[in-house]
N, C-alpha and C positions, 0 to 999 in steps of 0.2 A: 915766318916760320916755314921751313920746308917740309916736304912730305915725310921724309925719313925721320926728322926730329919729332913730328907730330905722332907718327906711329910708335916711336920709342917712348914718348911721353904717355901715350895711350896704354902701351904694354906695362909701363911702370905703375900707372894708376890702377890698372886691372889687377896687378899683383898685390897692390895695397888694399883695394876694395873687395875683391873677390871675383867670382865668375860673372860673365856677361848675362844680360837679360835672357838671351836665347838659351844658354846652358842652364840658367835658373828655371826657366819654364820646362825644359827637358827633365830636370831633377824633380820638379813638382809633378809632372805627368808620371814619372817613374814611381814616385811615392804613392800616387793614387792607384796605379796599376798594382803595385806591391800589396797595398791594403786590400784591393779587390781579390787578388789571388789568395791572400791569407784568409779572408772571410770565406771564400769558396772551399779552401782546404779544411777550415774548422767545420763548416757545414757538412762536408763529405765525411769527415772523421766522426761527427755525431751520427750521421746516417749509418755508417759502418758499425758503430757501437750498438746502435739499435738493432741492426740486422744480426749482430753477434749474440745479443741477448735473446732475440727471437729463435735463433738456431740452437742456443743452449737450452731453451725451453722445450723445443721440439725433441732434442736429444734426450733430455730428462724424461719426457713423456714416453719416448720410444723405449728407453731402458726400463721404465716402470711396466710398460706393456710386455716387454720381453720377460721380465721377472715374473709377472703374473702368469703368462703362458707357461713358463717353465715350471712354476709351482702347480699349475693345473695338470700338466703332464705327469708330474710325480704323485698326484693325489689318486687315491682309490675313489670309487664311485661314492661310497659313503662319506669320505672326507670332503668330496666336492659338494655334497648336499649340505654338510655342516658349515663349510666355508661360505656357501651362498646365503645360508640363513643368517650367519653372523654378519656378513657384509650387508645384507638387507636391513638388519637391525641397526647397524652403525650408520648407514646412509639414510635410511628412511624413517625409522621409528624414533631414534634418539633425538634428532633435531625437532621433530614434532612435539615430543614430550618436553623438551627444553623450552619451547615457546610457551607452553602452558605454565611452567614453573617460574619463568622469569617475569 
């Protein structure tokens, strides 16, 4: 069998069987790399989602603070005293009374 016939037969068999071992190994390494990149992307997306929730929490708190300060500006001195008393009642007294009744 001459060299040209052997190469032709080899090409024919490769066409029937599929890729060579070298290209199969390259495909396997591509798959492994693609899986690694996908995992990293999922991890980064999770971290970004967590950061987004944290920023939303900070934004909500800042809006509450702004709302509170705006209400304090609009209050008279007497309304401020009443507001602080009601707030103290809600925050401090009610939970303590609830512990005794539960």
